[in-house]
ZANU-948630 format. One record per residue (C-alpha): x, y, z; residue in three letters. Coordinates in steps of 0.5 Angstrom, whole numbers, plus 500, padded with zeros to 3 digits. Example, Ala and Ser with C-alpha at 12.3 -4.5 7.8 and 13.67 -1.06 7.14 Angstrom:
<nodes>
525, 491, 516, ALA
527, 498, 514, SER
</nodes>
This chain:
<nodes>
552, 500, 530, UNK
547, 496, 527, UNK
545, 493, 520, UNK
539, 495, 518, UNK
536, 494, 511, UNK
532, 499, 507, UNK
529, 498, 500, UNK
534, 492, 499, UNK
540, 496, 501, UNK
544, 495, 508, UNK
546, 500, 512, UNK
549, 501, 519, UNK
546, 506, 524, UNK
550, 509, 529, UNK
548, 510, 537, UNK
546, 517, 535, UNK
542, 515, 529, UNK
539, 510, 534, UNK
537, 515, 539, UNK
534, 520, 534, UNK
530, 514, 531, UNK
527, 512, 538, UNK
526, 519, 539, UNK
522, 520, 533, UNK
518, 513, 534, UNK
516, 516, 541, UNK
513, 522, 538, UNK
505, 522, 538, UNK
503, 525, 531, UNK
500, 520, 527, UNK
497, 524, 521, UNK
494, 520, 515, UNK
497, 523, 508, UNK
494, 519, 503, UNK
496, 521, 496, UNK
493, 516, 491, UNK
493, 519, 484, UNK
489, 514, 481, UNK
483, 515, 486, UNK
484, 523, 484, UNK
483, 522, 477, UNK
477, 517, 478, UNK
474, 522, 482, UNK
474, 527, 477, UNK
473, 522, 471, UNK
465, 524, 470, UNK
468, 528, 463, UNK
470, 521, 461, UNK
466, 516, 457, UNK
463, 510, 461, UNK
468, 506, 458, UNK
474, 510, 459, UNK
471, 510, 467, UNK
471, 503, 467, UNK
478, 502, 464, UNK
481, 507, 469, UNK
477, 502, 475, UNK
480, 496, 471, UNK
487, 499, 471, UNK
487, 501, 478, UNK
484, 494, 480, UNK
489, 490, 476, UNK
495, 495, 479, UNK
493, 493, 486, UNK
492, 486, 485, UNK
499, 486, 482, UNK
502, 489, 488, UNK
497, 485, 493, UNK
500, 479, 490, UNK
507, 481, 491, UNK
506, 483, 498, UNK
503, 476, 499, UNK
509, 473, 496, UNK
514, 477, 501, UNK
509, 476, 507, UNK
509, 468, 506, UNK
517, 469, 505, UNK
518, 473, 511, UNK
514, 470, 516, UNK
518, 467, 522, UNK
524, 471, 519, UNK
522, 478, 520, UNK
520, 481, 527, UNK
513, 482, 529, UNK
512, 489, 527, UNK
514, 489, 520, UNK
510, 483, 519, UNK
504, 486, 522, UNK
505, 492, 517, UNK
506, 487, 511, UNK
499, 485, 514, UNK
496, 492, 514, UNK
499, 493, 507, UNK
495, 487, 504, UNK
489, 489, 508, UNK
489, 496, 504, UNK
490, 493, 497, UNK
485, 488, 498, UNK
480, 493, 500, UNK
482, 497, 494, UNK
481, 491, 490, UNK
474, 490, 493, UNK
472, 497, 492, UNK
474, 497, 485, UNK
469, 491, 484, UNK
464, 495, 487, UNK
465, 501, 483, UNK
466, 497, 476, UNK
459, 494, 478, UNK
456, 501, 479, UNK
458, 504, 473, UNK
457, 498, 469, UNK
449, 498, 471, UNK
448, 506, 470, UNK
</nodes>
């Protein structure tokens, strides 16, 4: 048995569980499922006023910036402590959040100049 952490809680994994984990990890299915309700709402926001659309975009930016800052702090605290792959996944999360922040900036500018 081995100790693992998930969402701040410690768990043990049995030998059978570890074998099942390895089997799952080796599967080649890599489908992308993104479900971002904020983006769906923005997609359908043509019925809102310009100010309401801008608020949606600014709110999304603020939420992603807060998440980005949290991830950045976690990344800094765990660098050299966690193993390579979780560190790389944290970096992936940082990149995704940074992209959304940058996209929000461009979208805000586009709506403001309409």
